[in-house]
N, C-alpha and C positions, 0 to 999 in steps of 0.2 A: 504493500500500500504506500509506504514511504517513497519507494522508487517511482511509482506512478504519479504521486503528488509532485515529486521533483521534476518529472518530465513535463507535467502540466504547467508548472511555474516557468520552465524554460521556453515552452511554446508561447506562453502569454507575454514573455519578456525576451524577445529575440535579441541577440547581440547587436550592438551598434558600433560601427567603425567609422571614424572621422579622420580624413587625411588632409593635413594642412601644410601648405608650402609658404605661408606668409609669416608665421610666428618666429621661425628660426632662420637665420641667414645661411647657414651652411648644412642644414639637414632637413629632411621631410619629417614632420611630426605625425605620428600615427597613434590615435587614441582609441582604446578598446574598452567599451562598457558592456558588461554581461552579468547574468546571474552566475554566482560563484559555484564552482565545483572542483573537486580535486583533479589536478592535471590540466586545467584550462590554461595556466601559464605556459606549460610545456607545449601545448597545442599551438598557441599563438606564436611563440618563439620559433617553433619548428616551421611554421608557414613562412615566416620572414627569412629564416635560414635557407629553406629549400628554394626560395626565389633569389638566392645569391645576394641578399641585402645584408649590409653591415650595420649592426646596432651600435651606435656611438654613445648613447645615453639611454637610461630607462628609469622610470619611476613606477614602482609597483605597490599597489594597495588592494588587498582582498580580505580585509578583516570584516567579518560579518557575512551577510548573504550576497554581497555585490562585489564584482571584480572590476576595478578601474585602473588601467595601466596606460602609461604614455611611453612611447618609444621614439627616439630620434634615430632615423635610419638614412643611409645613403646607398647608392648602387656600388658595384664592385670597382668602379673608377673613382669613388669618393664624391660623386655628384648627387644632387637632389634627384628625387624620383618625379619626373614631370610628364612622362608618357601616360596618357589617360587610360590606355588599355592595361598598362601595368598596374596603375592605381585601382582600376576596377577589379582586376584580378586579385589584388591584395584583399580588398573588401570581401569579394565573393568567397575566397578560400578561407579567410578567418571566420566569416559567418557560418560557412558550411562546416568547418572543422569544429567550431565551438558547439555544434549541435550533436556531436558524437559523444557518447559516454566512454571515457577512457577506462580500460582495464587498469587496475592498480599496478599490475606488473605485466610485462610482455611474456610470451611463452618462454619457459626455461629450457625448452628442448633445443639441443644443438644437433643438427643433422642435415638430411637431404629433404627438401620440400619441392613440391611439384606445382607448376602452373601450366597454362596452355602455351605460353611463349617460351619458357625456359625452365630448367631445373635449377633450384637454388640449393647450394651446398654451404653449410655452416660448419666451420672447423675451429677447434680450440686445442692448444697443446703447449708444450714447452718449446720456446724458440731455440733455434740452432742454425748455424750457417748452412745455406743451401736448401732449407726446408721448402721454400716456395718453388724452387727449381724442381725438386722432386715431386711436389704436388702437380705442377704443370706437366711434367713428363708423363705421369700416370694418366692424367686426363687426355693428353694427346694420344697415348697408346690406345686408349679406349674410344678413340674417334669422337672426342668431345671438344667443342670449340668454346673457349671462354669469351663471352660477349661483354660482361661487366663484372667487376670485382673490386673489393676494397680490403686491404690487408693492414692490420695494425700489429706492432710489437711493442711491448712495454714490460719492464721489470722481469725479463727472461720468459715472458709469456707471449704467445702469438694467437691471433684470432683473425678469421677471414670469413667474408660472405662472398661467394662466387656464383655467378650465373653462367650456366653452360647450356649449349644446344647440341643436337645431333649434327655431326658434320655433313651428313648426306641429305637430311630433310630440313635443317635449319630450325627445327621446332624442339619442344621439350622432350626429354627422354622418359618414356613411360614403361619400358620393359622391366618388370620386377627383377628378372635374372641379371640383367645388365646393371641395374641400380645396386643390387646386392654385391656384385663383383666390384663396382666402384667403391662402395662402402668398405669392403674388406681390404682392398688395396690401399686406400687412403688411411684407414685406421692403422695398417702396418707401418706406414710412413710416420704417422703421428706418434706411434709407440717405439719408433726407432731409437730414441734416446733412453729407453728402459723405464721411463716414468709413466707407468700404465694409468695412474690416477689422473694425470694431467690431460691425457689424450681423450677427447670427447667428440663423438660423432654418432648420431643415430639416424635411422631411416624412417621417415614418416610415410604413411600410406599414400598412394597416388591420389592427387586431388586435395591433399592436406594443406593446411595453412596455419600460420601462427597467429596468436592474438585473437582467437575466436573468429577467424575468417577475415579479419581486417589486416591489410598489409602493414607491417611494422617498419618504421623508418630504419634504413640500413645502419646509419650511425648509432641509433638507439640500440639496435640489436648487437652491434659490436661492443657497446658499453656493457650491455647485459651479459654477453659472453665473457668478456674480460672480468667483470665483477664476479660471475659464477666461478671463474678460474682463479679468483683471489689474487689478482695482480696488484692489489693495494697492499699486500703484506710486505713488510720490510725484509729485505734479504739480509741474513746474518744479524738481524736485530739492529742494524744501523739505519742511516738515512736512505730513503728510497733511491736506488741507483739507476733509475730509468733515464735520467737526463745526462748521464755521463757519456753516452754514445756520441761520437763525433767531436768530443772535446769542445763543444760550443760554449758560448758565454751568455746564453739566454738567461734572462732573469728567472731565478728559481721562484716557484710560488711560495708566498708567505700567507699562512692561514691562521687566524686566531678565533677562538670561541669563548664567549662569556655569557653568563645568564643574567637577565633582567628579572629579578625575583618578584618585584611588585606588579609586573605585567605578564608574567609567565611566558616570556619569550626567551629563546636562545639566539644570541647575535653571532652571526658568522661573517667575518670580514676577510676578504681575499685581495691580494695584490699579486699580479703576475704580468708577464709579457702579453700584450694584446695580440690576438690573431683571429682569423675568421672562425665562426661557430663556437667561440669560447663560451658565450652565455648559454647556448643550447646544451653544450656538454655538461655544464654545471647544473642547470635546471633539470636536465635529464637524470642525472645521478641522484639529486635530492628527491625527485619524484619517485624513482624506482626504489629508493631506500625508505619510502613511506614518510617523507617529511613534506610539510606544506609551507610555502613562502607567504607570509602574511603582509609583510612590508619589505621594500628593498629599494636600493639605489645602485645604478650602474653608471660608471663614468670612465671613458677612455681618453688618454692624453699621451702624446709623444711615445707611442708604442707600448704604453703601459695601460693596464686595466685595473680599476678598483671596483670591487663589488661588496655590498653590505646587505645581508639578508637577515630578517627577523623571522625565525622559523619555530614551528612546533611539530611534534609527531602528528601523524594523521588522526590519532585519537584525541588531539587537542592538548596534550601534555608537553611541557618543555623537555629538553634533554636532561635525563636524570643523573647519570653517572659520569665520572671522569673517563671510564673505559669507553663509553659510548661516544663521548666527545672526541676522544683520540681516534676512534674508528672513523668518525665523520671527517676529521682532518686528513687521514690517510686516503680515504675514498675520494675526497675532493682533489687532493694532490694527483691521484691517478687519473681522474677525469680531465684535469687540466693538461696533463703530460701525454696522454695517449695519442692525441692527434697533433701534438707539437712536432714540427718538422725538424728532423735531425739529419745532419750531413748534407750531402750535395744533391740538388734537385736535378734530375734528368727527365727530359720529356721526349717521348717517342711518338712520332707522327708518320705513319706509313700506310700502305695498302694492307688491309687485313688478309690473312691467309691461314689455312689450317696449320697448327703447330707453331705459330709465330711466337706466342708468349713462352712456350717451352724453349724455343731457340734463344730468345733474348735472356731469359733467366739462367739458362745454361752458360751462356757467355759471361754473364755477371759472376756466376759461381766459379767458373774456370779462372777468372781473374781475381778471385778472393774478395769480391765485393759482397757485403751484407746488405740486404734490403730491409730497411727499418720500417718503411711504410710505402704503400703503393695504392694507386687508383687506376683501374683499368676500365676503359670504355671503348665501345665500337658503335659507329654510326655511319650509315650509308656506305658500308664497305671500307671505311677508314678506321684504323686503330689509333687512338690517342691515349697513351699511357703515361703516367707520371710515377717516377721512382725516387725515393730518398735513400741514398746509399752512403755507407762508410766502409772502411776496410774491416778486416776480420776482428781487429782489436777495438773497434769503435772509434778509431781516429780518422781524420780527414783523408780522403783518397788522393794518392799520388796523381798529379795531372798527367803524367806520362801514361799511366794505366788507362785513364779516361780517353786519351788520344788514341791508344791502341784499340780500345773497345769501339770507339766511333768509326775507326777504320774498318773494323769487321762488320759492323751493322750498317754503316753508311753515314757520312758526315752530315748530310742534310736530314736524314731520318731521326738521328739522335742528337738533341741539343742540350747543352748545359744551361740551365735556367738561373738558379740562384744558389749560392753557397750559404746556408744558414749559419755556418760556423763563423762567418765574417761579419755578422751583425755587430754594431757597436754596443758596448755595455750601456745599460740604462743608468741614469744618475740615481744615486741613493735618495730615497724619500721615505718618510715615515708613513706607516699605515694609520690613517685617521678614521674616525667613525663618521661616514658621510651622512648618516641619517640622524645625527645627534640633535638636530633641531626638533625631532619628533619625540625622542626619549632622552631625558637628562642622564648624563653619564653617571651621576651619583646613585641612580636607581639600579645600576648593574654591579654585580659582584666583581671584586677586584681580581679574583683568581682566573687566570687565562689558561687555555690549552692552545699552545702555539706551535706551529711546525718549525723545524730547523732551529729550535732554541738551543 
């Protein structure tokens, strides 16, 4: 009865989206008002992120039964959003998205899923050199063409969502025997390091889908897979070693947590290097950990991002124990670092063909390159893939090796984009409480749980 009443309230009060290009000189202001429900903040942020918009500022308020958020956003070139079709699309997608009831968690199954267009493979395991190359070689041997994929590595773990089609038909693979063989061979690769508990891959029935039939955002699935694989655990009891790869000087995330006892909120403050999709990654993690953001401020400036959230558990209670606070810190560190670009960015643009990805990753492996993150896409017969690579020790790649690889693949096909290790260090600034105008600092307990203390 309560669910039906909530649905009735949402139908009577549809979400309202206002897009304003006059208030702010350097960004488009997007205001969203809606009946509040758990997960709506993630839905709105996901829409903006999926449209390749960059959120430069945000003001979040969802205390009580109403959700009122304001986002300052620009396009991928840093310009205001002035195209009417794009603005109409933003409004339509947010309004449609807000009408869906989010499941509190996505599917926890990691495995092979089927659709009419492609077969989706989800993999999780312990990272090691050459792992992606071995996966691609198996898929090529089984006459599978990789059309889209995203691969993350973090804290010695690896996760991947891979879309494949049949080489001969160009459609999804639905033969149960062939899928079983694929599962067996890929599981053998994931278990190659002997860590049987870390390797995860299961087979869903043909026609199955995750999230109760609704497609789950690929980035969110990767977060969920990594979270299930406990990539937030500290290796050897020390500081999370995930950012050591590449020897980069990117700003390490600083996260502090404190309780405001008189208002029953827990305050989470974060400072990190700014990058695309950062807010989505953080909100995604908080939502899947069953926390609700009641108030918040996001501000980006000079390649740095400051975020301050007032949160409670989904049952309305603040964070109770120091152990839980430490767990939140570790999980948010992981959320910030998983998508952080490490090493040298290489972009491959060429005609797609059977076995292309297997050949490219084999060449990388033979030249002792480690793929830290990758995004694979195919459109209209063209392959456009992005790889972030380091050497086997996690250090920057020797330019002579890159020249040799480009000679094998093709100078015009493989381009060096950006070396993330050469970013200048950000100036030291103190983490302040951006939302302090709303809650007086004296109402908060002085005991902090802070990362990298």
